[in-house]
N, CA and C atoms of all chains as a GROMACS GRO file, in nm:
protein
  594
    1MET      N    1  21.220  25.328  22.441
    1MET     CA    2  21.169  25.189  22.406
    1MET      C    3  21.280  25.075  22.447
    2MET      N    4  21.360  25.051  22.423
    2MET     CA    5  21.512  24.952  22.366
    2MET      C    6  21.487  24.940  22.550
    3ALA      N    7  21.519  25.031  22.650
    3ALA     CA    8  21.545  24.997  22.758
    3ALA      C    9  21.447  24.923  22.814
    4GLU      N   10  21.304  24.976  22.749
    4GLU     CA   11  21.165  24.900  22.831
    4GLU      C   12  21.181  24.728  22.794
    5TRP      N   13  21.250  24.679  22.663
    5TRP     CA   14  21.261  24.596  22.614
    5TRP      C   15  21.394  24.503  22.678
    6HIS      N   16  21.509  24.539  22.695
    6HIS     CA   17  21.584  24.529  22.743
    6HIS      C   18  21.673  24.422  22.640
    7VAL      N   19  21.681  24.486  22.525
    7VAL     CA   20  21.772  24.497  22.403
    7VAL      C   21  21.821  24.574  22.338
    8PRO      N   22  21.904  24.553  22.272
    8PRO     CA   23  22.053  24.707  22.243
    8PRO      C   24  21.980  24.699  22.078
    9PRO      N   25  21.968  24.851  21.986
    9PRO     CA   26  21.929  24.837  21.935
    9PRO      C   27  21.953  24.760  21.763
   10ASP      N   28  22.073  24.749  21.787
   10ASP     CA   29  22.137  24.672  21.654
   10ASP      C   30  22.042  24.538  21.720
   11TYR      N   31  22.030  24.440  21.796
   11TYR     CA   32  21.956  24.353  21.823
   11TYR      C   33  21.830  24.354  21.713
   12ILE      N   34  21.786  24.451  21.740
   12ILE     CA   35  21.630  24.456  21.697
   12ILE      C   36  21.598  24.481  21.557
   13ILE      N   37  21.725  24.553  21.552
   13ILE     CA   38  21.749  24.584  21.340
   13ILE      C   39  21.772  24.447  21.305
   14ASN      N   40  21.872  24.390  21.346
   14ASN     CA   41  21.928  24.261  21.294
   14ASN      C   42  21.849  24.125  21.309
   15ASN      N   43  21.758  24.123  21.416
   15ASN     CA   44  21.641  24.016  21.429
   15ASN      C   45  21.521  24.026  21.449
   16TRP      N   46  21.475  24.145  21.418
   16TRP     CA   47  21.297  24.159  21.443
   16TRP      C   48  21.266  24.228  21.316
   17THR      N   49  21.130  24.170  21.268
   17THR     CA   50  21.087  24.228  21.162
   17THR      C   51  21.005  24.355  21.174
   18GLU      N   52  20.972  24.464  21.080
   18GLU     CA   53  20.879  24.559  21.079
   18GLU      C   54  20.759  24.521  21.170
   19GLU      N   55  20.688  24.385  21.146
   19GLU     CA   56  20.590  24.375  21.184
   19GLU      C   57  20.594  24.348  21.403
   20MET      N   58  20.683  24.281  21.402
   20MET     CA   59  20.774  24.225  21.533
   20MET      C   60  20.752  24.384  21.616
   21LEU      N   61  20.815  24.447  21.547
   21LEU     CA   62  20.844  24.579  21.617
   21LEU      C   63  20.759  24.639  21.619
   22GLU      N   64  20.642  24.640  21.561
   22GLU     CA   65  20.497  24.713  21.577
   22GLU      C   66  20.410  24.671  21.655
   23LEU      N   67  20.408  24.490  21.668
   23LEU     CA   68  20.357  24.416  21.800
   23LEU      C   69  20.407  24.466  21.905
   24MET      N   70  20.557  24.475  21.901
   24MET     CA   71  20.601  24.488  22.089
   24MET      C   72  20.608  24.677  22.054
   25SER      N   73  20.543  24.705  22.014
   25SER     CA   74  20.534  24.896  22.045
   25SER      C   75  20.415  24.874  22.086
   26ASP      N   76  20.277  24.824  21.999
   26ASP     CA   77  20.168  24.821  22.047
   26ASP      C   78  20.140  24.746  22.146
   27LYS      N   79  20.177  24.620  22.230
   27LYS     CA   80  20.196  24.581  22.332
   27LYS      C   81  20.262  24.647  22.450
   28LEU      N   82  20.400  24.770  22.451
   28LEU     CA   83  20.422  24.873  22.506
   28LEU      C   84  20.326  24.938  22.595
   29VAL      N   85  20.272  25.007  22.476
   29VAL     CA   86  20.169  25.096  22.486
   29VAL      C   87  20.031  25.037  22.557
   30GLU      N   88  19.980  24.915  22.528
   30GLU     CA   89  19.921  24.833  22.621
   30GLU      C   90  19.971  24.872  22.786
   31ARG      N   91  20.070  24.809  22.803
   31ARG     CA   92  20.093  24.797  22.914
   31ARG      C   93  20.157  24.925  23.007
   32LYS      N   94  20.170  25.046  22.927
   32LYS     CA   95  20.229  25.181  22.981
   32LYS      C   96  20.043  25.214  23.038
   33GLU      N   97  19.936  25.178  22.958
   33GLU     CA   98  19.798  25.210  22.974
   33GLU      C   99  19.782  25.196  23.113
   34ARG      N  100  19.791  25.034  23.119
   34ARG     CA  101  19.739  24.997  23.249
   34ARG      C  102  19.828  25.042  23.330
   35GLU      N  103  19.932  25.026  23.332
   35GLU     CA  104  20.039  25.106  23.444
   35GLU      C  105  19.974  25.208  23.490
   36ASN      N  106  19.946  25.332  23.411
   36ASN     CA  107  19.908  25.426  23.453
   36ASN      C  108  19.763  25.408  23.494
   37GLN      N  109  19.718  25.352  23.423
   37GLN     CA  110  19.572  25.346  23.491
   37GLN      C  111  19.528  25.261  23.619
   38ALA      N  112  19.668  25.210  23.682
   38ALA     CA  113  19.655  25.105  23.775
   38ALA      C  114  19.681  25.227  23.908
   39LEU      N  115  19.771  25.306  23.846
   39LEU     CA  116  19.871  25.403  23.952
   39LEU      C  117  19.765  25.506  23.974
   40ARG      N  118  19.677  25.547  23.888
   40ARG     CA  119  19.553  25.626  23.873
   40ARG      C  120  19.477  25.609  24.002
   41GLY      N  121  19.447  25.444  23.977
   41GLY     CA  122  19.328  25.392  24.059
   41GLY      C  123  19.373  25.404  24.227
   42SER      N  124  19.481  25.350  24.224
   42SER     CA  125  19.530  25.329  24.320
   42SER      C  126  19.559  25.450  24.443
   43SER      N  127  19.584  25.592  24.360
   43SER     CA  128  19.622  25.687  24.409
   43SER      C  129  19.497  25.750  24.476
   44SER      N  130  19.371  25.730  24.377
   44SER     CA  131  19.242  25.783  24.412
   44SER      C  132  19.168  25.646  24.519
   45SER      N  133  19.240  25.563  24.561
   45SER     CA  134  19.152  25.505  24.666
   45SER      C  135  19.287  25.478  24.787
   46ALA      N  136  19.370  25.552  24.787
   46ALA     CA  137  19.430  25.503  24.936
   46ALA      C  138  19.374  25.554  25.065
   47LYS      N  139  19.287  25.628  25.039
   47LYS     CA  140  19.227  25.642  25.188
   47LYS      C  141  19.097  25.548  25.201
   48VAL      N  142  19.075  25.466  25.321
   48VAL     CA  143  18.991  25.360  25.324
   48VAL      C  144  18.896  25.393  25.468
   49SER      N  145  18.803  25.382  25.483
   49SER     CA  146  18.745  25.406  25.604
   49SER      C  147  18.767  25.307  25.646
   50ASP      N  148  18.741  25.355  25.815
   50ASP     CA  149  18.775  25.197  25.886
   50ASP      C  150  18.676  25.096  25.887
   51ALA      N  151  18.545  25.132  25.860
   51ALA     CA  152  18.454  25.021  25.879
   51ALA      C  153  18.505  24.900  25.761
   52THR      N  154  18.571  24.941  25.632
   52THR     CA  155  18.617  24.914  25.494
   52THR      C  156  18.729  24.844  25.551
   53LEU      N  157  18.814  24.906  25.619
   53LEU     CA  158  18.934  24.808  25.662
   53LEU      C  159  18.916  24.708  25.725
   54PHE      N  160  18.806  24.694  25.867
   54PHE     CA  161  18.794  24.621  25.964
   54PHE      C  162  18.716  24.462  25.875
   55ASN      N  163  18.602  24.534  25.728
   55ASN     CA  164  18.547  24.440  25.666
   55ASN      C  165  18.647  24.322  25.596
   56GLN      N  166  18.774  24.413  25.549
   56GLN     CA  167  18.844  24.319  25.484
   56GLN      C  168  18.901  24.254  25.534
   57ALA      N  169  18.988  24.290  25.672
   57ALA     CA  170  19.076  24.219  25.773
   57ALA      C  171  19.000  24.158  25.827
   58GLY      N  172  18.885  24.151  25.808
   58GLY     CA  173  18.797  24.050  25.944
   58GLY      C  174  18.818  23.904  25.841
   59ASN      N  175  18.801  23.958  25.717
   59ASN     CA  176  18.803  23.788  25.683
   59ASN      C  177  18.976  23.677  25.646
   60LEU      N  178  19.071  23.790  25.711
   60LEU     CA  179  19.262  23.761  25.724
   60LEU      C  180  19.227  23.716  25.882
   61ILE      N  181  19.202  23.761  25.970
   61ILE     CA  182  19.209  23.726  26.099
   61ILE      C  183  19.156  23.631  26.156
   62LYS      N  184  19.215  23.547  26.237
   62LYS     CA  185  19.123  23.469  26.332
   62LYS      C  186  19.125  23.449  26.401
   63VAL      N  187  19.031  23.465  26.515
   63VAL     CA  188  19.032  23.460  26.638
   63VAL      C  189  19.017  23.332  26.692
   64VAL      N  190  19.133  23.283  26.820
   64VAL     CA  191  19.170  23.179  26.883
   64VAL      C  192  19.131  23.184  27.016
   65LYS      N  193  19.049  23.092  27.070
   65LYS     CA  194  19.036  23.154  27.240
   65LYS      C  195  19.071  23.049  27.300
   66ARG      N  196  19.212  23.098  27.381
   66ARG     CA  197  19.287  22.949  27.450
   66ARG      C  198  19.243  22.953  27.591
   67ASN      N  199  19.274  22.859  27.673
   67ASN     CA  200  19.249  22.838  27.821
   67ASN      C  201  19.356  22.910  27.898
   68MET      N  202  19.386  24.997  19.944
   68MET     CA  203  19.453  24.905  19.968
   68MET      C  204  19.439  24.864  20.132
   69LYS      N  205  19.390  24.767  20.122
   69LYS     CA  206  19.282  24.698  20.229
   69LYS      C  207  19.382  24.622  20.282
   70ARG      N  208  19.393  24.631  20.438
   70ARG     CA  209  19.520  24.571  20.515
   70ARG      C  210  19.452  24.433  20.620
   71ARG      N  211  19.499  24.346  20.562
   71ARG     CA  212  19.445  24.247  20.704
   71ARG      C  213  19.553  24.242  20.770
   72ASN      N  214  19.527  24.185  20.912
   72ASN     CA  215  19.587  24.170  20.998
   72ASN      C  216  19.634  24.025  21.004
   73ARG      N  217  19.760  24.002  21.074
   73ARG     CA  218  19.785  23.855  21.063
   73ARG      C  219  19.806  23.802  21.232
   74ALA      N  220  19.786  23.730  21.260
   74ALA     CA  221  19.764  23.641  21.371
   74ALA      C  222  19.898  23.712  21.445
   75GLU      N  223  19.930  23.748  21.618
   75GLU     CA  224  20.030  23.772  21.666
   75GLU      C  225  20.152  23.670  21.709
   76GLY      N  226  20.092  23.572  21.645
   76GLY     CA  227  20.183  23.464  21.686
   76GLY      C  228  20.255  23.416  21.596
   77ASP      N  229  20.196  23.454  21.471
   77ASP     CA  230  20.266  23.459  21.315
   77ASP      C  231  20.372  23.551  21.309
   78LYS      N  232  20.323  23.715  21.362
   78LYS     CA  233  20.439  23.814  21.392
   78LYS      C  234  20.553  23.774  21.506
   79VAL      N  235  20.525  23.668  21.572
   79VAL     CA  236  20.652  23.651  21.703
   79VAL      C  237  20.732  23.607  21.613
   80VAL      N  238  20.695  23.476  21.567
   80VAL     CA  239  20.787  23.357  21.509
   80VAL      C  240  20.832  23.361  21.372
   81HIS      N  241  20.769  23.513  21.302
   81HIS     CA  242  20.808  23.565  21.162
   81HIS      C  243  20.778  23.455  21.038
   82ALA      N  244  20.673  23.428  21.082
   82ALA     CA  245  20.605  23.326  20.987
   82ALA      C  246  20.613  23.359  20.829
   83PRO      N  247  20.632  23.324  20.765
   83PRO     CA  248  20.619  23.349  20.617
   83PRO      C  249  20.514  23.382  20.567
   84ILE      N  250  20.496  23.491  20.482
   84ILE     CA  251  20.342  23.471  20.410
   84ILE      C  252  20.296  23.410  20.279
   85VAL      N  253  20.190  23.383  20.317
   85VAL     CA  254  20.129  23.285  20.179
   85VAL      C  255  20.082  23.360  20.061
   86VAL      N  256  20.156  23.361  19.950
   86VAL     CA  257  20.087  23.431  19.862
   86VAL      C  258  20.038  23.333  19.728
   87ILE      N  259  19.930  23.331  19.666
   87ILE     CA  260  19.880  23.253  19.550
   87ILE      C  261  19.934  23.352  19.394
   88LEU      N  262  20.027  23.256  19.331
   88LEU     CA  263  20.063  23.275  19.226
   88LEU      C  264  20.035  23.203  19.119
   89GLY      N  265  19.986  23.200  19.007
   89GLY     CA  266  19.911  23.105  18.913
   89GLY      C  267  19.881  22.991  18.979
   90GLY      N  268  19.763  23.016  19.067
   90GLY     CA  269  19.694  22.907  19.146
   90GLY      C  270  19.735  22.846  19.230
   91GLN      N  271  19.894  22.887  19.252
   91GLN     CA  272  19.912  22.807  19.358
   91GLN      C  273  19.977  22.901  19.452
   92GLU      N  274  20.019  22.803  19.554
   92GLU     CA  275  20.032  22.900  19.726
   92GLU      C  276  20.226  22.888  19.728
   93TYR      N  277  20.283  22.998  19.754
   93TYR     CA  278  20.415  23.042  19.753
   93TYR      C  279  20.422  23.095  19.932
   94LYS      N  280  20.534  23.061  19.971
   94LYS     CA  281  20.613  23.140  20.100
   94LYS      C  282  20.688  23.191  20.047
   95ILE      N  283  20.666  23.316  20.144
   95ILE     CA  284  20.781  23.454  20.095
   95ILE      C  285  20.793  23.451  20.253
   96ASN      N  286  20.958  23.458  20.297
   96ASN     CA  287  20.972  23.486  20.399
   96ASN      C  288  20.989  23.616  20.449
   97ILE      N  289  20.970  23.668  20.592
   97ILE     CA  290  20.998  23.796  20.574
   97ILE      C  291  21.122  23.857  20.638
   98LEU      N  292  21.179  23.987  20.580
   98LEU     CA  293  21.276  24.038  20.595
   98LEU      C  294  21.276  24.070  20.745
   99VAL      N  295  21.422  24.100  20.807
   99VAL     CA  296  21.416  24.162  20.926
   99VAL      C  297  21.477  24.284  20.895
  100ILE      N  298  21.459  24.369  20.985
  100ILE     CA  299  21.423  24.531  20.955
  100ILE      C  300  21.573  24.570  20.882
  101LYS      N  301  21.666  24.512  20.936
  101LYS     CA  302  21.818  24.545  20.864
  101LYS      C  303  21.830  24.543  20.722
  102ASP      N  304  21.742  24.381  20.661
  102ASP     CA  305  21.726  24.408  20.536
  102ASP      C  306  21.639  24.431  20.467
  103SER      N  307  21.496  24.487  20.501
  103SER     CA  308  21.393  24.542  20.468
  103SER      C  309  21.399  24.659  20.401
  104ARG      N  310  21.498  24.724  20.517
  104ARG     CA  311  21.524  24.885  20.510
  104ARG      C  312  21.529  24.955  20.364
  105PRO      N  313  21.669  24.874  20.296
  105PRO     CA  314  21.709  24.908  20.143
  105PRO      C  315  21.558  24.907  20.078
  106TRP      N  316  21.496  24.781  20.138
  106TRP     CA  317  21.365  24.741  19.966
  106TRP      C  318  21.275  24.876  20.038
  107ARG      N  319  21.224  24.911  20.177
  107ARG     CA  320  21.152  25.009  20.202
  107ARG      C  321  21.174  25.141  20.098
  108ALA      N  322  21.298  25.149  20.114
  108ALA     CA  323  21.406  25.293  20.045
  108ALA      C  324  21.310  25.275  19.914
  109LYS      N  325  21.363  25.161  19.851
  109LYS     CA  326  21.315  25.124  19.710
  109LYS      C  327  21.193  25.170  19.681
  110VAL      N  328  21.060  25.120  19.746
  110VAL     CA  329  20.918  25.135  19.709
  110VAL      C  330  20.890  25.290  19.724
  111VAL      N  331  20.951  25.382  19.865
  111VAL     CA  332  20.893  25.508  19.856
  111VAL      C  333  20.966  25.573  19.738
  112LYS      N  334  21.076  25.517  19.725
  112LYS     CA  335  21.140  25.600  19.638
  112LYS      C  336  21.039  25.633  19.445
  113ALA      N  337  20.995  25.462  19.440
  113ALA     CA  338  20.915  25.458  19.345
  113ALA      C  339  20.815  25.531  19.371
  114LEU      N  340  20.690  25.514  19.508
  114LEU     CA  341  20.619  25.652  19.504
  114LEU      C  342  20.651  25.744  19.467
  115SER      N  343  20.744  25.827  19.508
  115SER     CA  344  20.750  25.943  19.465
  115SER      C  345  20.767  25.982  19.323
  116LYS      N  346  20.791  25.910  19.240
  116LYS     CA  347  20.751  25.888  19.084
  116LYS      C  348  20.652  25.959  19.020
  117LEU      N  349  20.563  25.873  19.169
  117LEU     CA  350  20.411  25.890  19.109
  117LEU      C  351  20.374  26.060  19.092
  118PRO      N  352  20.327  26.136  19.020
  118PRO     CA  353  20.316  26.312  19.043
  118PRO      C  354  20.185  26.325  19.169
  119GLU      N  355  20.095  26.263  19.172
  119GLU     CA  356  19.992  26.305  19.288
  119GLU      C  357  20.059  26.230  19.413
  120TYR      N  358  20.145  26.138  19.440
  120TYR     CA  359  20.192  26.104  19.569
  120TYR      C  360  20.369  26.158  19.596
  121THR      N  361  20.418  26.244  19.549
  121THR     CA  362  20.538  26.280  19.527
  121THR      C  363  20.594  26.321  19.715
  122LYS      N  364  20.517  26.361  19.796
  122LYS     CA  365  20.540  26.353  19.911
  122LYS      C  366  20.459  26.280  19.999
  123VAL      N  367  20.452  26.135  19.950
  123VAL     CA  368  20.381  26.041  20.015
  123VAL      C  369  20.477  26.046  20.138
  124THR      N  370  20.445  25.961  20.261
  124THR     CA  371  20.508  25.913  20.354
  124THR      C  372  20.417  25.816  20.463
  125THR      N  373  20.487  25.712  20.511
  125THR     CA  374  20.406  25.661  20.590
  125THR      C  375  20.329  25.703  20.723
  126ASP      N  376  20.374  25.820  20.727
  126ASP     CA  377  20.298  25.854  20.872
  126ASP      C  378  20.114  25.894  20.856
  127ASP      N  379  20.118  25.877  20.701
  127ASP     CA  380  19.950  25.888  20.659
  127ASP      C  381  19.897  25.749  20.605
  128SER      N  382  19.871  25.676  20.689
  128SER     CA  383  19.820  25.530  20.597
  128SER      C  384  19.742  25.515  20.550
  129GLU      N  385  19.658  25.582  20.522
  129GLU     CA  386  19.531  25.596  20.413
  129GLU      C  387  19.594  25.662  20.249
  130LEU      N  388  19.683  25.730  20.287
  130LEU     CA  389  19.717  25.808  20.165
  130LEU      C  390  19.846  25.748  20.098
  131PHE      N  391  19.923  25.642  20.216
  131PHE     CA  392  20.007  25.547  20.133
  131PHE      C  393  19.961  25.420  20.103
  132GLY      N  394  19.845  25.419  20.174
  132GLY     CA  395  19.767  25.292  20.036
  132GLY      C  396  19.719  25.291  19.962
  133LYS      N  397  19.674  25.425  19.900
  133LYS     CA  398  19.663  25.484  19.763
  133LYS      C  399  19.748  25.496  19.721
  134ALA      N  400  19.850  25.545  19.745
  134ALA     CA  401  19.975  25.570  19.682
  134ALA      C  402  20.030  25.393  19.632
  135ILE      N  403  20.015  25.333  19.691
  135ILE     CA  404  20.076  25.215  19.673
  135ILE      C  405  19.933  25.111  19.529
  136ASP      N  406  19.847  25.191  19.598
  136ASP     CA  407  19.757  25.151  19.485
  136ASP      C  408  19.751  25.223  19.336
  137ALA      N  409  19.799  25.309  19.372
  137ALA     CA  410  19.828  25.396  19.210
  137ALA      C  411  19.944  25.349  19.175
  138MET      N  412  20.055  25.293  19.252
  138MET     CA  413  20.179  25.240  19.171
  138MET      C  414  20.133  25.064  19.104
  139LEU      N  415  20.040  25.036  19.196
  139LEU     CA  416  20.004  24.881  19.098
  139LEU      C  417  19.941  24.902  18.976
  140VAL      N  418  19.854  25.003  18.973
  140VAL     CA  419  19.842  25.045  18.865
  140VAL      C  420  19.934  25.060  18.708
  141GLY      N  421  20.006  25.187  18.812
  141GLY     CA  422  20.055  25.255  18.691
  141GLY      C  423  20.164  25.232  18.635
  142MET      N  424  20.265  25.156  18.728
  142MET     CA  425  20.385  25.094  18.770
  142MET      C  426  20.398  24.919  18.767
  143PRO      N  427  20.342  24.841  18.642
  143PRO     CA  428  20.324  24.746  18.702
  143PRO      C  429  20.525  24.671  18.696
  144ASP      N  430  20.579  24.702  18.615
  144ASP     CA  431  20.676  24.673  18.592
  144ASP      C  432  20.795  24.694  18.684
  145THR      N  433  20.759  24.779  18.752
  145THR     CA  434  20.848  24.866  18.856
  145THR      C  435  20.793  24.726  18.984
  146VAL      N  436  20.678  24.725  18.990
  146VAL     CA  437  20.633  24.632  19.086
  146VAL      C  438  20.671  24.538  19.087
  147LEU      N  439  20.661  24.469  18.974
  147LEU     CA  440  20.715  24.334  18.972
  147LEU      C  441  20.874  24.302  18.996
  148ASP      N  442  20.940  24.425  18.970
  148ASP     CA  443  21.076  24.402  18.989
  148ASP      C  444  21.135  24.426  19.173
  149LEU      N  445  21.007  24.517  19.272
  149LEU     CA  446  21.052  24.490  19.386
  149LEU      C  447  20.986  24.388  19.427
  150PHE      N  448  20.860  24.301  19.390
  150PHE     CA  449  20.801  24.215  19.435
  150PHE      C  450  20.904  24.091  19.472
  151PHE      N  451  20.996  24.047  19.338
  151PHE     CA  452  21.071  23.958  19.370
  151PHE      C  453  21.189  23.987  19.410
  152GLU      N  454  21.234  24.137  19.456
  152GLU     CA  455  21.299  24.174  19.479
  152GLU      C  456  21.340  24.125  19.629
  153TYR      N  457  21.203  24.116  19.711
  153TYR     CA  458  21.180  24.098  19.817
  153TYR      C  459  21.174  23.955  19.840
  154ALA      N  460  21.103  23.888  19.774
  154ALA     CA  461  21.044  23.749  19.769
  154ALA      C  462  21.204  23.672  19.706
  155LYS      N  463  21.310  23.667  19.709
  155LYS     CA  464  21.425  23.613  19.674
  155LYS      C  465  21.396  23.500  19.634
  156SER      N  466  21.346  23.451  19.771
  156SER     CA  467  21.336  23.251  19.721
  156SER      C  468  21.217  23.191  19.585
  157LEU      N  469  21.192  23.277  19.538
  157LEU     CA  470  21.083  23.270  19.431
  157LEU      C  471  21.146  23.258  19.325
  158ASP      N  472  21.101  23.172  19.218
  158ASP     CA  473  21.167  23.151  19.089
  158ASP      C  474  21.078  23.271  18.986
  159ARG      N  475  21.146  23.363  18.945
  159ARG     CA  476  21.068  23.486  18.873
  159ARG      C  477  21.025  23.415  18.720
  160GLU      N  478  21.096  23.363  18.675
  160GLU     CA  479  21.082  23.319  18.541
  160GLU      C  480  20.976  23.212  18.559
  161GLU      N  481  20.963  23.121  18.625
  161GLU     CA  482  20.892  23.014  18.686
  161GLU      C  483  20.728  23.071  18.690
  162ILE      N  484  20.691  23.206  18.799
  162ILE     CA  485  20.610  23.270  18.816
  162ILE      C  486  20.567  23.330  18.706
  163GLU      N  487  20.632  23.402  18.612
  163GLU     CA  488  20.574  23.511  18.582
  163GLU      C  489  20.515  23.414  18.445
  164ASP      N  490  20.552  23.300  18.407
  164ASP     CA  491  20.500  23.236  18.291
  164ASP      C  492  20.323  23.173  18.333
  165VAL      N  493  20.288  23.153  18.455
  165VAL     CA  494  20.198  23.120  18.512
  165VAL      C  495  20.094  23.266  18.588
  166ALA      N  496  20.172  23.335  18.656
  166ALA     CA  497  20.061  23.435  18.757
  166ALA      C  498  19.974  23.516  18.667
  167SER      N  499  19.904  23.565  18.696
  167SER     CA  500  19.820  23.673  18.643
  167SER      C  501  19.858  23.782  18.703
  168ASP      N  502  19.832  23.895  18.635
  168ASP     CA  503  19.862  24.041  18.695
  168ASP      C  504  19.801  24.048  18.824
  169ALA      N  505  19.655  24.050  18.841
  169ALA     CA  506  19.603  24.046  18.961
  169ALA      C  507  19.635  23.986  19.064
  170GLU      N  508  19.727  23.852  19.054
  170GLU     CA  509  19.804  23.762  19.141
  170GLU      C  510  19.895  23.837  19.209
  171VAL      N  511  19.979  23.900  19.127
  171VAL     CA  512  20.132  23.974  19.155
  171VAL      C  513  20.066  24.082  19.257
  172ALA      N  514  19.960  24.149  19.168
  172ALA     CA  515  19.937  24.250  19.264
  172ALA      C  516  19.891  24.244  19.404
  173LYS      N  517  19.826  24.149  19.422
  173LYS     CA  518  19.760  24.122  19.532
  173LYS      C  519  19.862  24.032  19.630
  174ALA      N  520  19.959  23.958  19.570
  174ALA     CA  521  20.104  23.950  19.671
  174ALA      C  522  20.170  24.053  19.686
  175PHE      N  523  20.218  24.128  19.615
  175PHE     CA  524  20.258  24.296  19.665
  175PHE      C  525  20.218  24.381  19.752
  176GLU      N  526  20.116  24.385  19.758
  176GLU     CA  527  20.003  24.432  19.890
  176GLU      C  528  20.079  24.398  20.031
  177GLN      N  529  20.047  24.227  20.023
  177GLN     CA  530  20.080  24.139  20.123
  177GLN      C  531  20.238  24.174  20.157
  178VAL      N  532  20.274  24.166  20.078
  178VAL     CA  533  20.442  24.203  20.107
  178VAL      C  534  20.456  24.368  20.158
  179VAL      N  535  20.411  24.449  20.083
  179VAL     CA  536  20.415  24.562  20.174
  179VAL      C  537  20.334  24.584  20.281
  180GLU      N  538  20.255  24.525  20.339
  180GLU     CA  539  20.164  24.515  20.475
  180GLU      C  540  20.275  24.484  20.610
  181VAL      N  541  20.368  24.392  20.539
  181VAL     CA  542  20.437  24.332  20.674
  181VAL      C  543  20.545  24.399  20.644
  182ALA      N  544  20.608  24.473  20.550
  182ALA     CA  545  20.745  24.541  20.538
  182ALA      C  546  20.639  24.733  20.549
  183PHE      N  547  20.552  24.704  20.560
  183PHE     CA  548  20.533  24.914  20.626
  183PHE      C  549  20.402  24.881  20.743
  184PRO      N  550  20.448  24.841  20.830
  184PRO     CA  551  20.326  24.837  20.932
  184PRO      C  552  20.326  24.931  21.021
  185LEU      N  553  20.372  25.017  21.030
  185LEU     CA  554  20.489  25.081  21.143
  185LEU      C  555  20.410  25.214  21.076
  186ALA      N  556  20.315  25.217  21.018
  186ALA     CA  557  20.260  25.394  21.017
  186ALA      C  558  20.198  25.450  21.121
  187ASN      N  559  20.065  25.386  21.158
  187ASN     CA  560  20.016  25.456  21.313
  187ASN      C  561  20.069  25.373  21.431
  188SER      N  562  20.154  25.264  21.443
  188SER     CA  563  20.163  25.276  21.581
  188SER      C  564  20.288  25.328  21.636
  189LEU      N  565  20.367  25.329  21.546
  189LEU     CA  566  20.539  25.441  21.661
  189LEU      C  567  20.476  25.568  21.699
  190VAL      N  568  20.380  25.595  21.599
  190VAL     CA  569  20.297  25.734  21.660
  190VAL      C  570  20.230  25.717  21.768
  191GLY      N  571  20.184  25.611  21.748
  191GLY     CA  572  20.062  25.590  21.904
  191GLY      C  573  20.161  25.582  21.978
  192THR      N  574  20.275  25.493  21.938
  192THR     CA  575  20.346  25.476  22.089
  192THR      C  576  20.428  25.595  22.136
  193MET      N  577  20.498  25.694  22.079
  193MET     CA  578  20.534  25.760  22.116
  193MET      C  579  20.483  25.895  22.184
  194THR      N  580  20.334  25.897  22.135
  194THR     CA  581  20.236  25.981  22.199
  194THR      C  582  20.216  25.950  22.312
  195SER      N  583  20.201  25.822  22.326
  195SER     CA  584  20.152  25.741  22.450
  195SER      C  585  20.287  25.733  22.555
  196PHE      N  586  20.380  25.786  22.550
  196PHE     CA  587  20.539  25.802  22.643
  196PHE      C  588  20.529  25.945  22.652
  197SER      N  589  20.478  26.014  22.544
  197SER     CA  590  20.490  26.156  22.634
  197SER      C  591  20.357  26.215  22.700
  198GLN      N  592  20.235  26.138  22.702
  198GLN     CA  593  20.180  26.185  22.833
  198GLN      C  594  20.181  26.140  22.964
   0.00000   0.00000   0.00000
């Protein structure tokens, strides 16, 4: 957990309160859950059909006709 | 013991808790982990003197809450000592003259809530990390 927060243990002990540690732990759990969900989500939708790809890309590509 | 939830902003800035004693508001500064640790040990030691709660830990927040309630009823002097040990900035003599037992009990519960918030969340964190 210390590595996640980039603070050494003695800093936490000397500067944080118990409820601050609780809050940070809760937020870390929430972030980890979001990351896990995102990873699961991205692996299931790693493949898209040609039609989906061209539909999505169609909005990004602008065709300019030059003489 | 009914737990109130402090706002996240208050937790981040270590905002003092406000207690009412003798009808007046007093602010109690929250101790950092290093300073609250010996105080927490004293609370747990006091709890262990209650026959029904000799083995109570903070892992079970419901049982811990019941033990604190029992402590408030069975050991009022110990509670008073512990309360003023945490709330160092308060004038004990002045407050003892005006505050009721119920007010001190409620104020002590408020202190316990901020000093022992980890009963559930650390277990949750470790569980979440192991998944």
